[in-house]
N, C-alpha and C positions, 0 to 999 in steps of 0.2 A: 420659770423663765418664759415658758410658752405663753403664760397669762400676760406677762409684761409686754411681750412682742405684740400680742393682740391689742393691748392698750395703746401702744405706739402707732399701730396701724389705724386705730380709731382716731387718733390725734392728728394724723397727717393731713386729711382733707381740710380740717378746720385751720391748721397752720397755713396751708397754701392760700385759703380764702382770706385769712387775716393779713398775710403779707400783701396780697393783691389790693385789698382795701386800703392798707397803709400806703401803698404806692400811689393809688388814686388821690389820696389826701395830699401827698407830697407834691404831685404834679399839678393839681388843679386848684389848690388853695394858695393864694399869694403869700409870700413869706412875711410881708408887712401887715397881714391881716390880724395877727395876734397882738403885735406891739401896740397898735393904736387903741386897743381896748384896755390896756393895762397901766396906763400912765397916771391915772387919777389916784391921789392918795386917799382912797376911801375903801369901804368894805366891798363895794361892787367890783373893783378891780381885783381883789383877792378871790372873789367867787369866779369871775371871768377866767382868771389864771388857772384855777383848779379845773373848770369845765373845759378849757382849751387843752390842758395838759393830759387829761384822762385818756382821750383816744389816740394821742400822738405816740408813735412807736419808737420812743427814745429810751435807751438804757441809761443806767445811772452815771455812766461816764459821758455819754453823748448829750445828756440833758444839761450838764454843767456849762459848757460853752454856749449852748443855746440860751440858757437863762442869763448868763453874763451879757450876751448880745442884747437881749431884751432890756437889761438894766441900762446898757449904754444908749439904747434908743428911747429911754425915758420911763421905763416901767418902774413902778414904786417897789421899795424893798419888800413890802408885804406880798405884792403880786409875784415877785421873783421867788420868794420862799414857798409860797403856795404852789407855784409851778414846779419847783424842785421836789416837793413832796409828792404831788399827785402823779406827775408824768412817769417816773420809773416804776411805780407800783403797778401800772396797768398798760394800756396800749390796745388798739383795736385788735391786733393779732393775738395778744395774750388773753384778752377777754373771750374771743371766739374759741381759742384753744382750751381755755378753762371750761367753757360750756361743753366742748366735745369730750373732755377727759374726766371732768369732775361734776358735771351736771349743772342745771339751771340755777339752783340756789347759790352755789359758789360764784357763778358768773354774774349774778345780781349783786351779791353782798360785796364782792371785791371792788368794783368801781364806787359803790356807795361809801365804803370805808375809806377809800383814797380821797374822795371828795370831802368828807367830814374832817379827816385829819389834816388835809391841805388847808382848808378854810380856817381851822383852829390855829395851825402853825403860822399862816400868813397874817391872821388878825393879831397874833401876839407880838409881831415885830413891825407893824405898820409904822411908817415915818410920820408920826403925829406932828412933829415939829420940823418937817423937811422944808427946805427952801424950794418952793415951787418954781421960782424963777430959774434956778439952776437946772432943774430937771427939764423945764421947757427949752432952755437954751441948748442943752445936750440933745434933746429930742429933735430940735430943729436942725442943728448942725450935722448930726449923725443919721438920724432917722430919715431925713429928706434925701440924703445921699444914698441911703440903702434903698429907699423907695424908687428913686430914679434909676439906680443900677438894676433893680429887679424888673422894673417896668420895661426898660430897654431890652433886657435879656429874655423875659418871659412873655411880654405883651404880644409879640408877633408870632408866637408859636401856634400852629394849627392844632386841631383836635387830635389828628393822627400822631403828630410829634409829641404832644403831651401824653398820649396813651403809651407810646414807646418809652417815654421817660418814666412813666409810672411802672412799666414792666421792668425796666432796668433797675430802678430803685428798689422795687419789691424783691426781685429774684436774684439780684447781683449785690447791690449795696447792702441791703438789709441782711442778706444771707452771710455776707462777709462779717458784719457786725455781730449778729445774734447767733449765727451758726455754731461757732466754737463753743459758746456758753450753753447752747441747746444740747449739743453733743455731750458736754461735760455733765449737764443735768441728767441726761438719759443714762450715762454710764454710772453716775453716782446712784441713781435710782435702781439700776440693774444690780449693782453691788449690794445695796441694802436688801433688795428682794431675795438675792441668792444666798448671801453669806451671813446676814444678821438674823439670829434666832428670834422668833416671836417672843420668847420668854424674856428677852432683854427689856422689852417695852411693857411688860406686865405691870410694873410699878406705876406706869403712867395711865393705865386704863381707868378712865373716869376721873383722873386727877388733872384738872385744868391747869392749875398754877405751876405744878412741877413740869408739865409738858411745855408750857410757855417759857419757863425759865431756861430749860434745855435748848429750845429753839432760838431764843434771843441770844444766848451765849454763842451759838453757832452762826446765826444769820448776820449779826451786826458787823463783825470784822471781815467776813469773806465777801467776795463779789459773786453775784448770781443775777441773771437778768429775769425779767418778769415771766418770760416764756419758759426759760430753763428751770425755774423754780417749780413748775407744775408737776413734772414727773417725780421730782424728789418728794413733794408734798403727798402725792398719791402713794408712793412707796412707803413712806412713814405711816400714813393712815392704814395701809394694809397690815403693818406690823403692830397696830394698836394705838398709835398716837391719836389724840382727840381731834375732831375737825376744827375746833377753835385754835388749837396749836398749829394746825396746818395753815390756817388763815394768817396767823402771826408770821409764819415763814413766808407766805406769799406777799405780805406787806413789808416786813422789816428787811427781808433778804435783798430785794431789788433796790430799796430806797436807801439803805445804809451800807457802807463799806468804808474801809480805811481811806481809800483814795478820795471819795466824795467828801468825807468828813474833813480831811486836810484842806481841800480846795474851798469848801464853804467857810471854814474858819479863816483862811487867808483872804478870801474875797469879800466876805460879809461881816466878819468879826466873831469873837467868841460868844457874845451874848446871843447873836442870831443863831449860831451853831447849837447852843444849848436849847433854844426854843425849837429848832429844827429836829433835834434828836428826841426831845421830850414829847413833842406832838406825835411823832411816829411811834415811839415805844408805848406811850399811854394809849394812843388810839388803837394800836394793834392789840394790846392786851384787853381793852374794853370790848372791842368788837369780837375778839376771840372768846371772851366770857359769854357774850350774848349768843354767839353761834352754839357754844356747848350747852347753854341753857335751853335754847330752842331744840337742840338735838336730844338732850336727856329727857325733856318733858314731852317729846313726841310731837312738837308743834311743826317743825320743819325737819325733813330727813336729808341731811347733808351727806349721808353715806349711801343714799339710794343708788347713785350711779356706780359706785364700787361694787355694791351687792349684785347689781344687774350684770356687770362685767365679770364678776367672779362666777356667777351661775351659768351664763350663756355667752361668754365673750366670743367663742369660736363661731357661734351662729350669727352674731351681730356683725362680724367682719366679713365683707364680701370682696369681690374682685376689684371694685372701684377703690376700696380702701387700700388694698395692696398696690394698685396702680399709683395712687397718690403717694404712697410710701416710697415707691421706686423713683417717682419724679422728684420727690423731696431729697432723696439720697443723691441723685444725679446733680441737683442744684447745689447741694452742700459740697459735693466733690469739686464742682466747677468753681465755686466761690472760695473754698478754703485751700484748694490745692492748685488748680490750673491758673486761676487769676493771680494768686500769690507768686507762682513761678514766673508768670508773664511780667508781674510788677518788678521782680528782682532783676529782670533783664533790662528794664528801662534804666537809662542813665542820662545825665545831662550832656548834651553835645558840647557844652562849654566847660566841662568839668576840669579840664587841665588847661593851663595857660598856653597860648599859641596853638591850640588844637583846632583843626578845621571844623566848621559847623555851618548849619543852615538856620540858626536861630534868628539871624538878622534878615531883613528884607534884601532881596536881590540874590545873586548867585553865591555859591559857596565862598566863604571868606574867612580870614583870620579873626578870631574872636578877641576883642579887647574892650575896655570900658568906653572907648570913644565911639564904637559902632553899635554895640548892643546893650550896654549899661546893665549887665546882668550881675546881680548879687545873690549870694547863697547864705542860708541861715539854717542852723540846727534847732529843731523844735523838740522839746522834751515833754512827755506826758500825754501824747496823743495815743489813743487805743482803739479808735473806731473811725469809720468814714464820716460820722457826724462831727467828730473832732477835726478831721481834715477839712471838711467843708466850712466849718466855722472859722478856721484859721485863714483859709483862702478868701472867705468873704470879708474878714476884718482887714486883710492886707489890700484886697482889691479896691476898697473904699478910700485908700490913702491917696493924697494928691501926688501926681506924677507917675502913678502906676500904669503900666501898659499891659502887663500880663503877669499872672502868678500861678505857680504850679507847686503843689505840695505832695510829696511821696510819703504815704503812710508807713510803708515798710522801712524806709531808710530814715524817716524823720527830717528830710531835707526839703526846705522851701526855696524855690528859685524865683526871684523877683526881677522882672525886666522893667526898666524905666528909671527915671531920676527920683527915687524915693529915699528919703532920709532914713538911715539905719536906726536912729533913735525912735522914729515914728513906728517902724516895723516892730521893733522890740517892745515898745510900749503897747501897741495894739494886740500883740500876741499874749503878752503877760497879763493884760487886762482880762483875758479869757481863762486864766488860771494855769497857763503853760509856761515853760521856760523857753528862752530864745537867746541865741548867741550868733553873731555874724561869723562866717567862715572865711570870707575874703574881702 
């Protein structure tokens, strides 16, 4: 257990750095930057989607509404699938954390594997016979509105405000999204380290295919984020699992789960889903075999970082690592406990009919449709702040909208303005969620 605590302490500085860099990307890169390079129905858009997706810190639930938004803005189907495959496998935060805990070889091979599998999957489903005019029309009608909305909102921000926005996104929003799964990953890894005898994995020692089959059976149905999968992979390698099988977990675990499979099938079709799953599974196995071959032949040492940690982990961990661990723990407590408690106390001032409110301009008044035109919707399927932001963005672009607020904890969206309910429901369902009007 002491060894595992040291490994967590080594991971903490890299996690904080990764979260911070992810926040900078979110605050300083315009949201329309990605969509305009993905609309062409060619191989280049597939490559662009993979390259754009690799550093983005999106989990497998948050990447789905983002990808659907890109599709609405004119991205080709191949680019969308490429983005769906590459993005959840990596992220700047998980790449840096992988380097800190598993070493440079894993940190290099992980994004390369994501890039290759994403390009393969995207190329397999490109819209070779797509109606380009339809895509251009959708892009012009929706993408221009998105660009205008983003320009008005972000264009006037100063450097200081963008930096504050980066910090808020990195250490509050991302902590809320990834923190729970990171803790689950750490707990699972700790349980494996403490309670699973090493002898249980003796049959997998040097057996690449048996190891990978075991990992695939576990990784595909369950949800685990790219960062949370790292300590689990480390714990399994400590018990004797091959590094190639660990790579399969790092690839298939974040990219595949029951929720994402259902949404991809509903939004993009069964044929696209099969290509999506096949590219991830085949790519993970092939790269896993390559990793084990390099390891067994002594060409690249993927276990070097673990060996170093096993021999002298106490000497490698200093006061700065423990300080970062304490900071990380405080940020997780704030995001997962304090922020959620504050969120539960928030409620709509117009929740009940004839209740006094300040949602309309002017002094406190009675709330009714003639004064504030507030409508409420129940959104199903949201699981992170990226989901919430995607829903807010989709509704905010509808004609007649004045303001929209979505509560992730309650799943309630409050829309102010003269917006048609059918348009709201259609916009939300296009992202893969369910939506019903409450009043």
